[in-house]
C-alpha positions in Angstrom: 115.4 105.9 79.3 118.3 103.6 78.6 121.8 103.4 79.9 124.8 104.2 77.8 127.4 101.7 79.2 127.2 99.6 76.0 126.6 102.5 73.6 129.1 102.6 70.7 130.1 105.9 69.1 127.4 107.0 66.8 128.0 108.2 63.3 126.5 111.5 62.3 123.5 111.0 60.0 121.5 113.4 57.9 117.8 113.9 58.5 117.1 111.7 55.5 119.4 108.9 56.7 117.8 109.0 60.2 114.3 108.8 58.7 115.3 105.8 56.5 117.0 104.0 59.4 114.0 104.5 61.6 111.7 103.3 58.9 113.8 100.2 58.2 113.6 99.3 61.9 109.9 99.9 62.1 109.1 97.8 59.0 111.5 95.0 59.9 109.9 94.8 63.4 106.5 94.7 61.8 107.1 92.2 58.9 110.1 90.2 60.0 111.5 90.4 56.5 114.2 92.5 54.8 113.0 96.0 53.7 113.3 97.0 50.0 113.7 100.5 48.6 110.2 100.5 47.0 108.5 99.5 50.3 110.5 102.3 52.0 109.5 104.9 49.4 105.8 104.1 49.9 106.2 104.1 53.7 108.0 107.4 53.7 106.0 109.2 51.0 104.2 111.5 53.5 107.5 112.4 55.2 110.0 112.4 52.3 109.3 112.6 48.6 112.1 110.3 47.5 112.6 108.0 44.6 113.5 104.4 45.1 116.9 105.2 43.6 117.6 107.9 46.1 116.6 105.6 48.9 118.9 102.9 47.6 121.8 105.4 47.7 121.1 106.3 51.3 120.7 102.6 52.2 124.1 102.0 50.7 125.6 104.7 52.9 123.9 103.3 56.0 125.2 99.8 55.2 128.7 101.2 54.8 128.4 102.7 58.3 127.4 99.2 59.6 123.9 100.2 60.6 122.0 97.9 58.2 122.9 94.8 56.3 121.4 92.5 53.6 121.0 88.8 54.3 122.1 86.4 51.6 121.3 87.8 48.2 118.2 89.7 49.2 117.9 93.2 47.9 116.2 94.3 51.1 117.9 95.5 54.2 117.6 94.8 57.9 119.1 96.5 61.0 122.4 95.4 62.5 123.1 95.4 66.2 124.6 98.8 65.8 121.6 100.0 63.9 119.2 98.8 66.6 121.4 100.5 69.2 121.3 103.8 67.4 117.6 103.4 67.0 117.1 102.8 70.7 119.4 105.5 71.8 118.7 108.3 69.3 115.7 107.6 67.0 113.1 105.8 69.0 110.1 107.8 70.2 108.7 107.1 73.6 105.4 105.2 73.4 102.9 105.5 76.3 101.3 102.3 77.3 97.7 102.3 75.9 95.1 102.9 78.6 93.3 99.7 78.1 96.6 97.7 78.4 97.5 99.6 81.5 94.1 99.0 83.0 94.2 95.3 82.2 97.7 94.8 83.7 96.7 96.7 86.8 93.6 94.5 87.2 95.5 91.2 86.6 98.1 92.2 89.2 95.5 92.8 92.0 96.8 89.6 93.6 98.0 88.5 97.1 101.4 89.8 97.9 102.9 86.4 98.2 102.1 85.6 94.6 102.7 89.0 93.1 106.1 88.3 91.6 105.1 85.1 90.0 101.9 86.6 88.6 103.9 89.6 87.3 106.0 87.3 85.1 102.9 85.5 83.8 101.1 88.8 83.0 104.1 90.3 81.4 104.6 87.3 79.2 100.9 87.3 78.1 100.7 91.0 77.3 104.1 91.2 75.5 104.3 87.9 73.7 107.9 87.7 74.8 109.9 85.8 77.4 109.2 87.5 80.8 111.6 87.2 83.7 111.3 88.4 87.2 114.3 88.0 89.5 113.5 87.8 93.2 115.4 90.0 95.7 118.6 88.4 96.9 117.4 86.5 100.0 120.6 87.3 102.0 119.7 91.0 101.9 116.1 90.5 103.1 115.2 91.3 106.7 113.8 88.6 109.0 110.3 89.2 110.3 109.7 86.1 112.3 111.2 82.6 113.1 109.0 79.6 113.8 110.3 76.3 115.1 108.0 73.2 114.6 108.9 69.7 115.7 108.3 67.1 113.0 109.5 64.1 115.0 111.7 63.4 117.9 114.8 64.2 115.8 113.6 66.5 113.1 112.8 70.2 113.5 111.2 72.4 110.8 112.4 76.0 110.8 110.2 78.6 109.0 111.8 81.9 108.2 109.2 84.6 107.5 111.1 87.4 105.7 110.1 90.8 104.5 108.8 91.1 100.9 106.6 88.2 101.7 109.4 85.7 101.2 109.2 82.5 103.2 112.0 79.9 103.4 112.0 76.6 105.3 114.8 74.5 106.7 114.8 71.0 108.3 117.2 70.4 111.1 118.0 66.9 112.2 119.2 66.6 115.7 118.7 64.4 118.7 118.7 67.5 120.9 115.2 68.9 120.3 114.2 70.3 123.7 110.7 70.0 125.2 108.1 72.6 124.2 108.7 75.0 127.1 112.5 75.1 126.3 111.8 75.3 122.6 109.7 78.4 123.2 112.7 79.9 124.9 114.8 79.2 121.8 112.0 80.8 119.6 112.0 83.8 121.8 115.8 84.2 121.7 115.9 83.8 117.9 113.1 86.4 117.3 114.5 88.9 119.8 117.9 88.9 118.2 116.9 88.4 114.5 113.8 90.4 114.0 114.6 93.2 111.6 118.1 91.8 110.8 119.2 90.8 107.4 119.6 87.1 106.7 123.3 87.5 106.0 123.9 88.8 109.5 122.4 85.9 111.4 125.7 84.5 112.7 126.8 87.9 114.0 123.8 88.1 116.4 124.9 85.2 118.6 128.6 85.6 119.5 128.0 84.5 123.1 126.0 81.4 122.1 128.4 80.4 119.3 131.5 80.5 121.6 130.4 79.8 125.1 127.0 78.1 125.4 127.4 74.3 125.6 123.8 73.6 126.5 121.2 72.0 124.3 119.9 75.4 123.5 123.3 76.6 122.4 123.8 73.6 120.3 120.5 74.1 118.6 121.2 77.8 117.9 124.5 76.8 116.3 122.8 74.3 114.1 120.3 77.0 113.1 123.1 79.4 112.2 124.9 76.7 110.2 121.7 75.7 108.2 120.8 79.4 107.5 124.3 79.8 106.0 123.8 76.8 103.8 120.4 78.3 102.7 122.2 81.5 101.6 124.7 79.5 99.5 121.9 77.4 97.9 119.9 80.5 97.0 122.9 82.1 95.3 123.6 79.0 93.2 120.1 77.7 92.6 117.1 78.4 90.4 114.7 79.4 93.1 115.5 83.0 92.6 113.6 83.7 89.3 110.2 83.4 87.7 110.1 82.8 83.9 106.9 82.9 81.8 105.8 83.3 78.2 107.7 80.6 76.4 104.8 79.4 74.3 103.9 82.9 73.1 107.6 83.7 72.3 107.8 80.6 70.1 105.0 81.9 67.9 107.3 84.6 66.4 108.6 83.9 62.9 112.2 83.6 64.1 111.4 80.2 65.7 110.4 78.5 62.5 114.2 77.6 62.6 114.5 74.6 64.9 117.9 75.6 66.0 116.6 78.9 67.3 113.8 77.1 69.1 116.3 74.8 70.7 118.4 77.7 71.9 115.6 79.5 73.6 114.2 76.4 75.2 117.7 75.6 76.6 117.9 79.1 78.0 114.5 78.7 79.8 115.8 75.5 81.3 119.1 77.1 82.3 117.8 79.7 84.8 121.3 80.4 86.1 122.1 81.8 82.7 119.1 84.1 82.9 120.1 85.3 86.4 123.5 86.1 84.9 121.9 88.1 82.1 120.0 90.2 84.6 123.0 91.0 86.7 124.3 94.4 86.0 126.4 96.0 88.8 126.9 99.1 86.6 123.1 99.8 86.3 121.9 102.9 88.2 118.1 102.7 87.7 116.1 103.3 84.6 115.4 100.8 81.9 118.5 99.1 80.3 118.5 97.5 76.9 121.0 94.9 75.7 121.1 94.0 72.1 122.7 91.0 70.4 126.4 90.9 71.0 126.0 93.0 74.1 124.5 90.0 75.8 127.3 88.0 77.4 126.0 84.6 76.3 127.1 82.9 73.1 123.7 81.5 72.3 121.8 84.8 72.6 123.5 87.0 70.0 120.2 87.0 68.1 118.2 88.3 71.0 117.7 91.5 73.1 117.0 92.1 76.8 114.9 94.9 78.2 115.1 95.1 82.0 114.7 97.4 85.0 114.6 97.1 88.8 111.7 97.1 91.2 111.7 97.6 94.9 110.0 95.6 97.7 110.5 97.5 100.9 114.3 98.0 101.2 115.3 95.3 98.8 115.2 95.2 95.0 114.8 92.7 92.2 114.7 92.8 88.4 111.9 92.5 85.8 112.5 92.2 82.1 111.8 90.7 78.7 113.9 88.6 76.4 113.1 88.2 72.7 114.4 88.5 69.2 116.2 91.7 68.3 113.2 92.5 66.2 111.3 93.9 69.1 109.0 96.9 69.4 111.4 98.6 71.8 109.4 101.8 72.5 106.2 99.8 73.5 108.1 97.2 75.5 110.2 99.6 77.5 106.9 101.3 78.6 105.4 98.0 79.5 108.4 96.9 81.6 108.5 100.2 83.4 104.8 100.0 84.1 105.0 96.4 85.6 108.0 97.4 87.7 105.9 100.3 89.1 103.0 98.1 89.8 105.2 95.6 91.7 106.9 98.4 93.7 103.9 100.6 94.5 101.4 97.8 94.7 103.5 96.2 97.4 103.9 99.4 99.3 100.1 100.1 99.3 99.0 96.7 100.6 98.6 96.3 104.3 101.2 94.2 106.1 99.9 90.9 107.5 102.4 91.0 110.4 
């Protein structure tokens, strides 16, 4: 279910200690407040007949192992990053997505393909009450379906790139060399013959003859086209037009954000979409859902948060879908939700007819 690239070595726990740690995580997720021994005794009475004193002894052992801690002078305990990690890796039970939730998500994502990714982020944020992020496929890896050239004026030409995965990008080329319509049609035909089915990153390699030898207006226009497509690739890699983020208002309703400093940090994250893109990058990931907890997130302002993410596929390219929220997350439920939305995006795309 989750990858082990960030998994610390796990201590060996007794059945009692495992049950107590699991219960502390459940209760802390539910109530957002440290868990005391009396509350644990009541919660576990059907599973374990333990006195509050016995539970306190086990809690002391778990704290010594670094799995739980107590904030300030509170007698209650809360999970540490290591405790959450052990819970996710070893103690958490898989939770199937409720049928009514699955049906609602499926219905809400019956949307035109061109808006599927944006709508997926919105639906995921609404259903989860956490910050939903959907990273679009890297545009340089997407294949070209069609190129359109539209004169805007005597010196400005609009280039429309219709890519696979229903991605459209536009460029404006300024040049005094815009040919007449019949010659412009020849340029369109040349671009489409050589570029249809090719990845955007390979555009320059498709015109070695034009780039080196053609000194006509057509050759000059093709060279401008190649140059502008290269700039588009660089802008896409550095810009914020590669991700959809939704769910900020719902995330801020969680108790953690009563603290103005925490509210500020998450709002700054939403505004810094390059940081989110960096969080979603994981070259070591090999499929499945990955969970990053607290200090495992390579961002100084996010050590109080967790990320649950997985990949989706659109044709022969892939992107990422995930949730960001406080470490106090219902991991089992949200892992199933992220998996389900990923499947809807991938299979929903595959089942819809192409408009080409």
